[in-house]
PDB file of N, CA, C, O and CB in Angstrom:
ATOM      1  N   MET A   1      23.949  22.897  82.314  1.00  0.00           N
ATOM      2  CA  MET A   1      24.996  21.984  81.873  1.00  0.00           C
ATOM      3  C   MET A   1      24.761  21.555  80.423  1.00  0.00           C
ATOM      4  O   MET A   1      25.692  21.569  79.617  1.00  0.00           O
ATOM      5  CB  MET A   1      25.056  20.753  82.793  1.00  0.00           C
ATOM      6  N   MET A   2      23.540  21.179  80.090  1.00  0.00           N
ATOM      7  CA  MET A   2      23.229  20.725  78.738  1.00  0.00           C
ATOM      8  C   MET A   2      23.463  21.839  77.721  1.00  0.00           C
ATOM      9  O   MET A   2      23.937  21.575  76.616  1.00  0.00           O
ATOM     10  CB  MET A   2      21.780  20.234  78.659  1.00  0.00           C
ATOM     11  N   SER A   3      23.138  23.078  78.080  1.00  0.00           N
ATOM     12  CA  SER A   3      23.338  24.171  77.132  1.00  0.00           C
ATOM     13  C   SER A   3      24.831  24.427  76.904  1.00  0.00           C
ATOM     14  O   SER A   3      25.219  24.841  75.812  1.00  0.00           O
ATOM     15  CB  SER A   3      22.649  25.450  77.637  1.00  0.00           C
ATOM     16  N   GLU A   4      25.679  24.185  77.924  1.00  0.00           N
ATOM     17  CA  GLU A   4      27.123  24.352  77.760  1.00  0.00           C
ATOM     18  C   GLU A   4      27.659  23.345  76.747  1.00  0.00           C
ATOM     19  O   GLU A   4      28.479  23.688  75.895  1.00  0.00           O
ATOM     20  CB  GLU A   4      27.847  24.191  79.113  1.00  0.00           C
ATOM     21  N   VAL A   5      27.195  22.110  76.843  1.00  0.00           N
ATOM     22  CA  VAL A   5      27.622  21.081  75.903  1.00  0.00           C
ATOM     23  C   VAL A   5      27.154  21.440  74.503  1.00  0.00           C
ATOM     24  O   VAL A   5      27.911  21.315  73.541  1.00  0.00           O
ATOM     25  CB  VAL A   5      27.082  19.698  76.317  1.00  0.00           C
ATOM     26  N   SER A   6      25.921  21.881  74.387  1.00  0.00           N
ATOM     27  CA  SER A   6      25.372  22.274  73.095  1.00  0.00           C
ATOM     28  C   SER A   6      26.154  23.435  72.497  1.00  0.00           C
ATOM     29  O   SER A   6      26.462  23.424  71.305  1.00  0.00           O
ATOM     30  CB  SER A   6      23.900  22.650  73.236  1.00  0.00           C
ATOM     31  N   GLU A   7      26.476  24.431  73.306  1.00  0.00           N
ATOM     32  CA  GLU A   7      27.254  25.576  72.835  1.00  0.00           C
ATOM     33  C   GLU A   7      28.658  25.143  72.399  1.00  0.00           C
ATOM     34  O   GLU A   7      29.187  25.648  71.409  1.00  0.00           O
ATOM     35  CB  GLU A   7      27.347  26.649  73.936  1.00  0.00           C
ATOM     36  N   SER A   8      29.256  24.206  73.140  1.00  0.00           N
ATOM     37  CA  SER A   8      30.580  23.715  72.804  1.00  0.00           C
ATOM     38  C   SER A   8      30.566  23.025  71.443  1.00  0.00           C
ATOM     39  O   SER A   8      31.471  23.221  70.631  1.00  0.00           O
ATOM     40  CB  SER A   8      31.086  22.755  73.886  1.00  0.00           C
ATOM     41  N   ARG A   9      29.551  22.228  71.202  1.00  0.00           N
ATOM     42  CA  ARG A   9      29.427  21.541  69.903  1.00  0.00           C
ATOM     43  C   ARG A   9      29.236  22.552  68.788  1.00  0.00           C
ATOM     44  O   ARG A   9      29.826  22.411  67.716  1.00  0.00           O
ATOM     45  CB  ARG A   9      28.248  20.540  69.918  1.00  0.00           C
ATOM     46  N   LYS A  10      28.428  23.560  69.023  1.00  0.00           N
ATOM     47  CA  LYS A  10      28.189  24.578  68.006  1.00  0.00           C
ATOM     48  C   LYS A  10      29.476  25.314  67.662  1.00  0.00           C
ATOM     49  O   LYS A  10      29.758  25.566  66.490  1.00  0.00           O
ATOM     50  CB  LYS A  10      27.125  25.569  68.480  1.00  0.00           C
ATOM     51  N   SER A  11      30.264  25.663  68.689  1.00  0.00           N
ATOM     52  CA  SER A  11      31.495  26.400  68.419  1.00  0.00           C
ATOM     53  C   SER A  11      32.496  25.537  67.661  1.00  0.00           C
ATOM     54  O   SER A  11      33.227  26.051  66.814  1.00  0.00           O
ATOM     55  CB  SER A  11      32.114  26.899  69.724  1.00  0.00           C
ATOM     56  N   ARG A  12      32.546  24.242  67.945  1.00  0.00           N
ATOM     57  CA  ARG A  12      33.450  23.359  67.200  1.00  0.00           C
ATOM     58  C   ARG A  12      33.017  23.237  65.755  1.00  0.00           C
ATOM     59  O   ARG A  12      33.867  23.180  64.867  1.00  0.00           O
ATOM     60  CB  ARG A  12      33.507  21.974  67.844  1.00  0.00           C
ATOM     61  N   LYS A  13      31.729  23.196  65.495  1.00  0.00           N
ATOM     62  CA  LYS A  13      31.229  23.102  64.127  1.00  0.00           C
ATOM     63  C   LYS A  13      31.650  24.322  63.324  1.00  0.00           C
ATOM     64  O   LYS A  13      31.929  24.207  62.131  1.00  0.00           O
ATOM     65  CB  LYS A  13      29.701  22.959  64.116  1.00  0.00           C
ATOM     66  N   ARG A  14      31.700  25.466  63.946  1.00  0.00           N
ATOM     67  CA  ARG A  14      32.066  26.691  63.253  1.00  0.00           C
ATOM     68  C   ARG A  14      33.550  26.735  62.921  1.00  0.00           C
ATOM     69  O   ARG A  14      33.977  27.574  62.128  1.00  0.00           O
ATOM     70  CB  ARG A  14      31.691  27.891  64.090  1.00  0.00           C
ATOM     71  N   ASP A  15      34.332  25.858  63.504  1.00  0.00           N
ATOM     72  CA  ASP A  15      35.765  25.847  63.257  1.00  0.00           C
ATOM     73  C   ASP A  15      36.135  25.123  61.960  1.00  0.00           C
ATOM     74  O   ASP A  15      37.314  25.075  61.608  1.00  0.00           O
ATOM     75  CB  ASP A  15      36.475  25.203  64.420  1.00  0.00           C
ATOM     76  N   TYR A  16      35.184  24.572  61.258  1.00  0.00           N
ATOM     77  CA  TYR A  16      35.447  23.805  60.049  1.00  0.00           C
ATOM     78  C   TYR A  16      34.585  24.299  58.896  1.00  0.00           C
ATOM     79  O   TYR A  16      33.514  24.870  59.099  1.00  0.00           O
ATOM     80  CB  TYR A  16      35.200  22.317  60.296  1.00  0.00           C
ATOM     81  N   VAL A  17      35.069  24.068  57.695  1.00  0.00           N
ATOM     82  CA  VAL A  17      34.302  24.354  56.480  1.00  0.00           C
ATOM     83  C   VAL A  17      34.329  23.108  55.607  1.00  0.00           C
ATOM     84  O   VAL A  17      35.182  22.238  55.783  1.00  0.00           O
ATOM     85  CB  VAL A  17      34.880  25.600  55.710  1.00  0.00           C
ATOM     86  N   ASN A  18      33.417  23.025  54.686  1.00  0.00           N
ATOM     87  CA  ASN A  18      33.391  21.912  53.736  1.00  0.00           C
ATOM     88  C   ASN A  18      34.021  22.359  52.429  1.00  0.00           C
ATOM     89  O   ASN A  18      33.770  23.463  51.946  1.00  0.00           O
ATOM     90  CB  ASN A  18      31.942  21.406  53.502  1.00  0.00           C
ATOM     91  N   ILE A  19      34.839  21.486  51.868  1.00  0.00           N
ATOM     92  CA  ILE A  19      35.423  21.715  50.558  1.00  0.00           C
ATOM     93  C   ILE A  19      34.956  20.574  49.673  1.00  0.00           C
ATOM     94  O   ILE A  19      35.182  19.405  49.986  1.00  0.00           O
ATOM     95  CB  ILE A  19      36.997  21.804  50.619  1.00  0.00           C
ATOM     96  N   SER A  20      34.316  20.908  48.585  1.00  0.00           N
ATOM     97  CA  SER A  20      33.766  19.882  47.704  1.00  0.00           C
ATOM     98  C   SER A  20      34.794  19.424  46.680  1.00  0.00           C
ATOM     99  O   SER A  20      35.481  20.234  46.057  1.00  0.00           O
ATOM    100  CB  SER A  20      32.521  20.404  46.995  1.00  0.00           C
ATOM    101  N   ILE A  21      34.885  18.104  46.521  1.00  0.00           N
ATOM    102  CA  ILE A  21      35.683  17.526  45.445  1.00  0.00           C
ATOM    103  C   ILE A  21      34.808  16.454  44.783  1.00  0.00           C
ATOM    104  O   ILE A  21      33.889  15.934  45.415  1.00  0.00           O
ATOM    105  CB  ILE A  21      37.058  16.921  45.984  1.00  0.00           C
ATOM    106  N   PRO A  22      35.081  16.125  43.540  1.00  0.00           N
ATOM    107  CA  PRO A  22      34.280  15.105  42.878  1.00  0.00           C
ATOM    108  C   PRO A  22      34.337  13.781  43.645  1.00  0.00           C
ATOM    109  O   PRO A  22      35.400  13.362  44.103  1.00  0.00           O
ATOM    110  CB  PRO A  22      34.761  14.906  41.435  1.00  0.00           C
ATOM    111  N   ARG A  23      33.183  13.133  43.777  1.00  0.00           N
ATOM    112  CA  ARG A  23      33.105  11.873  44.511  1.00  0.00           C
ATOM    113  C   ARG A  23      34.080  10.821  43.978  1.00  0.00           C
ATOM    114  O   ARG A  23      34.733  10.153  44.778  1.00  0.00           O
ATOM    115  CB  ARG A  23      31.691  11.334  44.452  1.00  0.00           C
ATOM    116  N   PRO A  24      34.205  10.646  42.639  1.00  0.00           N
ATOM    117  CA  PRO A  24      35.168   9.635  42.157  1.00  0.00           C
ATOM    118  C   PRO A  24      36.601   9.915  42.630  1.00  0.00           C
ATOM    119  O   PRO A  24      37.344   8.980  42.928  1.00  0.00           O
ATOM    120  CB  PRO A  24      35.140   9.577  40.625  1.00  0.00           C
ATOM    121  N   LEU A  25      36.989  11.178  42.701  1.00  0.00           N
ATOM    122  CA  LEU A  25      38.320  11.528  43.182  1.00  0.00           C
ATOM    123  C   LEU A  25      38.457  11.199  44.663  1.00  0.00           C
ATOM    124  O   LEU A  25      39.480  10.665  45.090  1.00  0.00           O
ATOM    125  CB  LEU A  25      38.609  13.015  42.937  1.00  0.00           C
ATOM    126  N   TYR A  26      37.429  11.516  45.445  1.00  0.00           N
ATOM    127  CA  TYR A  26      37.416  11.204  46.877  1.00  0.00           C
ATOM    128  C   TYR A  26      37.537   9.696  47.094  1.00  0.00           C
ATOM    129  O   TYR A  26      38.320   9.247  47.931  1.00  0.00           O
ATOM    130  CB  TYR A  26      36.125  11.741  47.541  1.00  0.00           C
ATOM    131  N   GLU A  27      36.766   8.921  46.345  1.00  0.00           N
ATOM    132  CA  GLU A  27      36.789   7.460  46.493  1.00  0.00           C
ATOM    133  C   GLU A  27      38.133   6.877  46.062  1.00  0.00           C
ATOM    134  O   GLU A  27      38.634   5.937  46.678  1.00  0.00           O
ATOM    135  CB  GLU A  27      35.657   6.824  45.676  1.00  0.00           C
ATOM    136  N   ARG A  28      38.703   7.431  45.015  1.00  0.00           N
ATOM    137  CA  ARG A  28      40.021   6.978  44.550  1.00  0.00           C
ATOM    138  C   ARG A  28      41.079   7.261  45.618  1.00  0.00           C
ATOM    139  O   ARG A  28      41.938   6.422  45.888  1.00  0.00           O
ATOM    140  CB  ARG A  28      40.403   7.673  43.211  1.00  0.00           C
ATOM    141  N   LEU A  29      41.011   8.445  46.221  1.00  0.00           N
ATOM    142  CA  LEU A  29      41.942   8.803  47.278  1.00  0.00           C
ATOM    143  C   LEU A  29      41.758   7.905  48.495  1.00  0.00           C
ATOM    144  O   LEU A  29      42.741   7.456  49.085  1.00  0.00           O
ATOM    145  CB  LEU A  29      41.763  10.266  47.669  1.00  0.00           C
ATOM    146  N   ALA A  30      40.517   7.639  48.875  1.00  0.00           N
ATOM    147  CA  ALA A  30      40.238   6.764  50.022  1.00  0.00           C
ATOM    148  C   ALA A  30      40.858   5.388  49.799  1.00  0.00           C
ATOM    149  O   ALA A  30      41.449   4.809  50.710  1.00  0.00           O
ATOM    150  CB  ALA A  30      38.711   6.633  50.254  1.00  0.00           C
ATOM    151  N   LYS A  31      40.720   4.877  48.597  1.00  0.00           N
ATOM    152  CA  LYS A  31      41.281   3.560  48.287  1.00  0.00           C
ATOM    153  C   LYS A  31      42.813   3.597  48.333  1.00  0.00           C
ATOM    154  O   LYS A  31      43.440   2.681  48.866  1.00  0.00           O
ATOM    155  CB  LYS A  31      40.800   3.084  46.897  1.00  0.00           C
ATOM    156  N   ALA A  32      43.407   4.642  47.782  1.00  0.00           N
ATOM    157  CA  ALA A  32      44.866   4.761  47.764  1.00  0.00           C
ATOM    158  C   ALA A  32      45.438   4.907  49.173  1.00  0.00           C
ATOM    159  O   ALA A  32      46.585   4.533  49.416  1.00  0.00           O
ATOM    160  CB  ALA A  32      45.285   5.954  46.907  1.00  0.00           C
ATOM    161  N   LEU A  33      44.650   5.445  50.100  1.00  0.00           N
ATOM    162  CA  LEU A  33      45.123   5.678  51.468  1.00  0.00           C
ATOM    163  C   LEU A  33      45.008   4.455  52.375  1.00  0.00           C
ATOM    164  O   LEU A  33      45.516   4.467  53.496  1.00  0.00           O
ATOM    165  CB  LEU A  33      44.355   6.813  52.076  1.00  0.00           C
ATOM    166  N   GLU A  34      44.346   3.403  51.901  1.00  0.00           N
ATOM    167  CA  GLU A  34      44.183   2.207  52.720  1.00  0.00           C
ATOM    168  C   GLU A  34      45.552   1.672  53.143  1.00  0.00           C
ATOM    169  O   GLU A  34      46.445   1.482  52.318  1.00  0.00           O
ATOM    170  CB  GLU A  34      43.389   1.123  51.953  1.00  0.00           C
ATOM    171  N   GLY A  35      45.692   1.437  54.436  1.00  0.00           N
ATOM    172  CA  GLY A  35      46.925   0.885  54.976  1.00  0.00           C
ATOM    173  C   GLY A  35      48.061   1.884  55.150  1.00  0.00           C
ATOM    174  O   GLY A  35      49.185   1.490  55.459  1.00  0.00           O
ATOM    175  N   THR A  36      47.787   3.160  54.959  1.00  0.00           N
ATOM    176  CA  THR A  36      48.847   4.169  55.062  1.00  0.00           C
ATOM    177  C   THR A  36      48.941   4.808  56.445  1.00  0.00           C
ATOM    178  O   THR A  36      49.932   5.470  56.755  1.00  0.00           O
ATOM    179  CB  THR A  36      48.624   5.247  54.033  1.00  0.00           C
ATOM    180  N   GLY A  37      47.934   4.619  57.265  1.00  0.00           N
ATOM    181  CA  GLY A  37      47.917   5.275  58.567  1.00  0.00           C
ATOM    182  C   GLY A  37      47.037   6.506  58.608  1.00  0.00           C
ATOM    183  O   GLY A  37      46.681   6.976  59.688  1.00  0.00           O
ATOM    184  N   PHE A  38      46.679   7.036  57.445  1.00  0.00           N
ATOM    185  CA  PHE A  38      45.730   8.140  57.414  1.00  0.00           C
ATOM    186  C   PHE A  38      44.338   7.571  57.613  1.00  0.00           C
ATOM    187  O   PHE A  38      43.974   6.572  56.992  1.00  0.00           O
ATOM    188  CB  PHE A  38      45.826   8.939  56.078  1.00  0.00           C
ATOM    189  N   ARG A  39      43.565   8.201  58.473  1.00  0.00           N
ATOM    190  CA  ARG A  39      42.236   7.680  58.799  1.00  0.00           C
ATOM    191  C   ARG A  39      41.187   8.026  57.759  1.00  0.00           C
ATOM    192  O   ARG A  39      40.145   7.373  57.689  1.00  0.00           O
ATOM    193  CB  ARG A  39      41.799   8.202  60.132  1.00  0.00           C
ATOM    194  N   SER A  40      41.446   9.042  56.953  1.00  0.00           N
ATOM    195  CA  SER A  40      40.435   9.461  55.979  1.00  0.00           C
ATOM    196  C   SER A  40      41.080  10.350  54.925  1.00  0.00           C
ATOM    197  O   SER A  40      42.174  10.875  55.133  1.00  0.00           O
ATOM    198  CB  SER A  40      39.263  10.206  56.679  1.00  0.00           C
ATOM    199  N   PRO A  41      40.405  10.516  53.799  1.00  0.00           N
ATOM    200  CA  PRO A  41      40.886  11.476  52.809  1.00  0.00           C
ATOM    201  C   PRO A  41      40.989  12.885  53.401  1.00  0.00           C
ATOM    202  O   PRO A  41      41.907  13.634  53.064  1.00  0.00           O
ATOM    203  CB  PRO A  41      39.959  11.484  51.591  1.00  0.00           C
ATOM    204  N   THR A  42      40.068  13.240  54.265  1.00  0.00           N
ATOM    205  CA  THR A  42      40.100  14.561  54.889  1.00  0.00           C
ATOM    206  C   THR A  42      41.384  14.757  55.681  1.00  0.00           C
ATOM    207  O   THR A  42      42.018  15.808  55.588  1.00  0.00           O
ATOM    208  CB  THR A  42      38.885  14.753  55.800  1.00  0.00           C
ATOM    209  N   GLU A  43      41.771  13.751  56.460  1.00  0.00           N
ATOM    210  CA  GLU A  43      42.996  13.845  57.249  1.00  0.00           C
ATOM    211  C   GLU A  43      44.213  14.028  56.334  1.00  0.00           C
ATOM    212  O   GLU A  43      45.114  14.806  56.647  1.00  0.00           O
ATOM    213  CB  GLU A  43      43.168  12.587  58.128  1.00  0.00           C
ATOM    214  N   TYR A  44      44.238  13.322  55.225  1.00  0.00           N
ATOM    215  CA  TYR A  44      45.353  13.430  54.284  1.00  0.00           C
ATOM    216  C   TYR A  44      45.385  14.806  53.624  1.00  0.00           C
ATOM    217  O   TYR A  44      46.454  15.396  53.468  1.00  0.00           O
ATOM    218  CB  TYR A  44      45.257  12.335  53.214  1.00  0.00           C
ATOM    219  N   ILE A  45      44.237  15.309  53.243  1.00  0.00           N
ATOM    220  CA  ILE A  45      44.157  16.631  52.613  1.00  0.00           C
ATOM    221  C   ILE A  45      44.641  17.707  53.581  1.00  0.00           C
ATOM    222  O   ILE A  45      45.340  18.636  53.177  1.00  0.00           O
ATOM    223  CB  ILE A  45      42.708  16.933  52.155  1.00  0.00           C
ATOM    224  N   ILE A  46      44.278  17.588  54.844  1.00  0.00           N
ATOM    225  CA  ILE A  46      44.748  18.537  55.861  1.00  0.00           C
ATOM    226  C   ILE A  46      46.269  18.451  55.974  1.00  0.00           C
ATOM    227  O   ILE A  46      46.943  19.476  56.081  1.00  0.00           O
ATOM    228  CB  ILE A  46      44.080  18.251  57.243  1.00  0.00           C
ATOM    229  N   PHE A  47      46.810  17.235  55.950  1.00  0.00           N
ATOM    230  CA  PHE A  47      48.259  17.038  55.987  1.00  0.00           C
ATOM    231  C   PHE A  47      48.926  17.776  54.822  1.00  0.00           C
ATOM    232  O   PHE A  47      49.917  18.481  55.018  1.00  0.00           O
ATOM    233  CB  PHE A  47      48.602  15.529  55.937  1.00  0.00           C
ATOM    234  N   LEU A  48      48.386  17.615  53.622  1.00  0.00           N
ATOM    235  CA  LEU A  48      48.968  18.267  52.447  1.00  0.00           C
ATOM    236  C   LEU A  48      48.888  19.784  52.535  1.00  0.00           C
ATOM    237  O   LEU A  48      49.849  20.476  52.198  1.00  0.00           O
ATOM    238  CB  LEU A  48      48.270  17.793  51.187  1.00  0.00           C
ATOM    239  N   VAL A  49      47.767  20.298  52.979  1.00  0.00           N
ATOM    240  CA  VAL A  49      47.616  21.749  53.094  1.00  0.00           C
ATOM    241  C   VAL A  49      48.615  22.299  54.107  1.00  0.00           C
ATOM    242  O   VAL A  49      49.254  23.322  53.859  1.00  0.00           O
ATOM    243  CB  VAL A  49      46.169  22.119  53.505  1.00  0.00           C
ATOM    244  N   ARG A  50      48.749  21.628  55.242  1.00  0.00           N
ATOM    245  CA  ARG A  50      49.712  22.089  56.262  1.00  0.00           C
ATOM    246  C   ARG A  50      51.145  22.021  55.733  1.00  0.00           C
ATOM    247  O   ARG A  50      51.980  22.849  56.095  1.00  0.00           O
ATOM    248  CB  ARG A  50      49.585  21.239  57.550  1.00  0.00           C
ATOM    249  N   LYS A  51      51.430  21.043  54.882  1.00  0.00           N
ATOM    250  CA  LYS A  51      52.780  20.893  54.336  1.00  0.00           C
ATOM    251  C   LYS A  51      53.102  21.991  53.322  1.00  0.00           C
ATOM    252  O   LYS A  51      54.187  22.572  53.356  1.00  0.00           O
ATOM    253  CB  LYS A  51      52.935  19.518  53.682  1.00  0.00           C
ATOM    254  N   TYR A  52      52.162  22.274  52.423  1.00  0.00           N
ATOM    255  CA  TYR A  52      52.452  23.178  51.322  1.00  0.00           C
ATOM    256  C   TYR A  52      52.016  24.619  51.535  1.00  0.00           C
ATOM    257  O   TYR A  52      52.508  25.500  50.830  1.00  0.00           O
ATOM    258  CB  TYR A  52      51.815  22.668  50.109  1.00  0.00           C
ATOM    259  N   LEU A  53      51.135  24.896  52.451  1.00  0.00           N
ATOM    260  CA  LEU A  53      50.679  26.267  52.663  1.00  0.00           C
ATOM    261  C   LEU A  53      51.816  27.217  53.037  1.00  0.00           C
ATOM    262  O   LEU A  53      51.863  28.330  52.512  1.00  0.00           O
ATOM    263  CB  LEU A  53      49.623  26.291  53.743  1.00  0.00           C
ATOM    264  N   PRO A  54      52.732  26.825  53.920  1.00  0.00           N
ATOM    265  CA  PRO A  54      53.839  27.750  54.219  1.00  0.00           C
ATOM    266  C   PRO A  54      54.670  28.093  52.978  1.00  0.00           C
ATOM    267  O   PRO A  54      55.141  29.222  52.841  1.00  0.00           O
ATOM    268  CB  PRO A  54      54.747  27.144  55.286  1.00  0.00           C
ATOM    269  N   LEU A  55      54.849  27.135  52.088  1.00  0.00           N
ATOM    270  CA  LEU A  55      55.573  27.426  50.846  1.00  0.00           C
ATOM    271  C   LEU A  55      54.779  28.384  49.981  1.00  0.00           C
ATOM    272  O   LEU A  55      55.337  29.311  49.393  1.00  0.00           O
ATOM    273  CB  LEU A  55      55.867  26.134  50.070  1.00  0.00           C
ATOM    274  N   LEU A  56      53.487  28.162  49.904  1.00  0.00           N
ATOM    275  CA  LEU A  56      52.623  29.014  49.098  1.00  0.00           C
ATOM    276  C   LEU A  56      52.568  30.433  49.652  1.00  0.00           C
ATOM    277  O   LEU A  56      52.445  31.394  48.892  1.00  0.00           O
ATOM    278  CB  LEU A  56      51.221  28.427  49.027  1.00  0.00           C
ATOM    279  N   GLU A  57      52.658  30.564  50.960  1.00  0.00           N
ATOM    280  CA  GLU A  57      52.632  31.882  51.609  1.00  0.00           C
ATOM    281  C   GLU A  57      53.986  32.590  51.540  1.00  0.00           C
ATOM    282  O   GLU A  57      54.078  33.783  51.831  1.00  0.00           O
ATOM    283  CB  GLU A  57      52.205  31.737  53.064  1.00  0.00           C
ATOM    284  N   SER A  58      55.021  31.869  51.162  1.00  0.00           N
ATOM    285  CA  SER A  58      56.377  32.417  51.138  1.00  0.00           C
ATOM    286  C   SER A  58      56.500  33.552  50.126  1.00  0.00           C
ATOM    287  O   SER A  58      55.794  33.588  49.118  1.00  0.00           O
ATOM    288  CB  SER A  58      57.389  31.316  50.813  1.00  0.00           C
ATOM    289  N   LYS A  59      57.393  34.459  50.412  1.00  0.00           N
ATOM    290  CA  LYS A  59      57.695  35.535  49.471  1.00  0.00           C
ATOM    291  C   LYS A  59      58.694  35.049  48.410  1.00  0.00           C
ATOM    292  O   LYS A  59      58.883  35.697  47.380  1.00  0.00           O
ATOM    293  CB  LYS A  59      58.258  36.769  50.222  1.00  0.00           C
ATOM    294  N   ASP A  60      59.326  33.905  48.677  1.00  0.00           N
ATOM    295  CA  ASP A  60      60.289  33.307  47.760  1.00  0.00           C
ATOM    296  C   ASP A  60      59.534  32.692  46.579  1.00  0.00           C
ATOM    297  O   ASP A  60      58.761  31.749  46.748  1.00  0.00           O
ATOM    298  CB  ASP A  60      61.162  32.234  48.485  1.00  0.00           C
ATOM    299  N   VAL A  61      59.765  33.233  45.396  1.00  0.00           N
ATOM    300  CA  VAL A  61      59.040  32.792  44.196  1.00  0.00           C
ATOM    301  C   VAL A  61      59.260  31.310  43.919  1.00  0.00           C
ATOM    302  O   VAL A  61      58.326  30.610  43.526  1.00  0.00           O
ATOM    303  CB  VAL A  61      59.476  33.614  42.982  1.00  0.00           C
ATOM    304  N   LYS A  62      60.477  30.825  44.117  1.00  0.00           N
ATOM    305  CA  LYS A  62      60.784  29.415  43.860  1.00  0.00           C
ATOM    306  C   LYS A  62      59.948  28.505  44.769  1.00  0.00           C
ATOM    307  O   LYS A  62      59.415  27.492  44.317  1.00  0.00           O
ATOM    308  CB  LYS A  62      62.293  29.143  44.073  1.00  0.00           C
ATOM    309  N   LYS A  63      59.837  28.873  46.049  1.00  0.00           N
ATOM    310  CA  LYS A  63      59.033  28.085  46.982  1.00  0.00           C
ATOM    311  C   LYS A  63      57.563  28.101  46.584  1.00  0.00           C
ATOM    312  O   LYS A  63      56.877  27.085  46.693  1.00  0.00           O
ATOM    313  CB  LYS A  63      59.196  28.614  48.409  1.00  0.00           C
ATOM    314  N   ARG A  64      57.087  29.233  46.130  1.00  0.00           N
ATOM    315  CA  ARG A  64      55.680  29.329  45.687  1.00  0.00           C
ATOM    316  C   ARG A  64      55.434  28.442  44.471  1.00  0.00           C
ATOM    317  O   ARG A  64      54.404  27.773  44.381  1.00  0.00           O
ATOM    318  CB  ARG A  64      55.312  30.797  45.351  1.00  0.00           C
ATOM    319  N   LEU A  65      56.380  28.438  43.539  1.00  0.00           N
ATOM    320  CA  LEU A  65      56.229  27.600  42.345  1.00  0.00           C
ATOM    321  C   LEU A  65      56.242  26.118  42.700  1.00  0.00           C
ATOM    322  O   LEU A  65      55.540  25.324  42.074  1.00  0.00           O
ATOM    323  CB  LEU A  65      57.340  27.902  41.337  1.00  0.00           C
ATOM    324  N   ILE A  66      57.038  25.741  43.703  1.00  0.00           N
ATOM    325  CA  ILE A  66      57.047  24.354  44.176  1.00  0.00           C
ATOM    326  C   ILE A  66      55.694  24.015  44.778  1.00  0.00           C
ATOM    327  O   ILE A  66      55.128  22.962  44.486  1.00  0.00           O
ATOM    328  CB  ILE A  66      58.177  24.126  45.214  1.00  0.00           C
ATOM    329  N   ALA A  67      55.171  24.903  45.619  1.00  0.00           N
ATOM    330  CA  ALA A  67      53.870  24.668  46.266  1.00  0.00           C
ATOM    331  C   ALA A  67      52.751  24.546  45.244  1.00  0.00           C
ATOM    332  O   ALA A  67      51.798  23.795  45.450  1.00  0.00           O
ATOM    333  CB  ALA A  67      53.550  25.798  47.247  1.00  0.00           C
ATOM    334  N   LEU A  68      52.864  25.272  44.157  1.00  0.00           N
ATOM    335  CA  LEU A  68      51.841  25.230  43.111  1.00  0.00           C
ATOM    336  C   LEU A  68      52.035  24.069  42.142  1.00  0.00           C
ATOM    337  O   LEU A  68      51.202  23.839  41.265  1.00  0.00           O
ATOM    338  CB  LEU A  68      51.839  26.529  42.344  1.00  0.00           C
ATOM    339  N   GLY A  69      53.146  23.333  42.305  1.00  0.00           N
ATOM    340  CA  GLY A  69      53.388  22.164  41.465  1.00  0.00           C
ATOM    341  C   GLY A  69      54.108  22.458  40.166  1.00  0.00           C
ATOM    342  O   GLY A  69      54.203  21.585  39.303  1.00  0.00           O
ATOM    343  N   TYR A  70      54.616  23.664  40.010  1.00  0.00           N
ATOM    344  CA  TYR A  70      55.321  24.012  38.775  1.00  0.00           C
ATOM    345  C   TYR A  70      56.777  23.569  38.777  1.00  0.00           C
ATOM    346  O   TYR A  70      57.375  23.374  37.719  1.00  0.00           O
ATOM    347  CB  TYR A  70      55.253  25.498  38.551  1.00  0.00           C
ATOM    348  N   LEU A  71      57.346  23.411  39.976  1.00  0.00           N
ATOM    349  CA  LEU A  71      58.723  22.933  40.095  1.00  0.00           C
ATOM    350  C   LEU A  71      58.738  21.715  41.016  1.00  0.00           C
ATOM    351  O   LEU A  71      57.925  21.626  41.936  1.00  0.00           O
ATOM    352  CB  LEU A  71      59.669  24.057  40.638  1.00  0.00           C
ATOM    353  N   PRO A  72      59.657  20.776  40.776  1.00  0.00           N
ATOM    354  CA  PRO A  72      59.747  19.611  41.681  1.00  0.00           C
ATOM    355  C   PRO A  72      60.319  20.036  43.027  1.00  0.00           C
ATOM    356  O   PRO A  72      61.041  21.029  43.116  1.00  0.00           O
ATOM    357  CB  PRO A  72      60.626  18.488  41.057  1.00  0.00           C
ATOM    358  N   GLU A  73      59.991  19.273  44.084  1.00  0.00           N
ATOM    359  CA  GLU A  73      60.456  19.595  45.426  1.00  0.00           C
ATOM    360  C   GLU A  73      61.974  19.577  45.531  1.00  0.00           C
ATOM    361  O   GLU A  73      62.528  20.251  46.400  1.00  0.00           O
ATOM    362  CB  GLU A  73      59.865  18.630  46.421  1.00  0.00           C
ATOM    363  N   GLU A  74      62.666  18.826  44.672  1.00  0.00           N
ATOM    364  CA  GLU A  74      64.123  18.768  44.726  1.00  0.00           C
ATOM    365  C   GLU A  74      64.728  20.151  44.498  1.00  0.00           C
ATOM    366  O   GLU A  74      65.870  20.398  44.884  1.00  0.00           O
ATOM    367  CB  GLU A  74      64.660  17.775  43.684  1.00  0.00           C
ATOM    368  N   GLU A  75      63.977  21.046  43.878  1.00  0.00           N
ATOM    369  CA  GLU A  75      64.467  22.395  43.606  1.00  0.00           C
ATOM    370  C   GLU A  75      64.682  23.185  44.897  1.00  0.00           C
ATOM    371  O   GLU A  75      65.342  24.223  44.868  1.00  0.00           O
ATOM    372  CB  GLU A  75      63.488  23.137  42.696  1.00  0.00           C
ATOM    373  N   MET A  76      64.143  22.723  46.026  1.00  0.00           N
ATOM    374  CA  MET A  76      64.272  23.448  47.280  1.00  0.00           C
ATOM    375  C   MET A  76      65.677  23.347  47.849  1.00  0.00           C
ATOM    376  O   MET A  76      66.077  24.208  48.632  1.00  0.00           O
ATOM    377  CB  MET A  76      63.272  22.931  48.286  1.00  0.00           C
ATOM    378  N   THR A  77      66.424  22.341  47.489  1.00  0.00           N
ATOM    379  CA  THR A  77      67.747  22.147  48.096  1.00  0.00           C
ATOM    380  C   THR A  77      68.800  22.959  47.419  1.00  0.00           C
ATOM    381  O   THR A  77      69.966  22.908  47.810  1.00  0.00           O
ATOM    382  CB  THR A  77      68.140  20.703  48.060  1.00  0.00           C
TER     383      THR A  77
END
């Protein structure tokens, strides 16, 4: 039983990677997120990646430029 729990924890650890950002940026983001409902900067970053990754993966050049920040989101309409 104990080895099953240990194996389960190990497999969950492998499902994630670390992405490094400068500490001052992380702390600034944490402060800006206070009271927003996001539990952590990590949760917010995941939200942003999930939001913009489909645009970035798109074959539509305009959508890719929006995802990369070259065009404003209003350009999608």
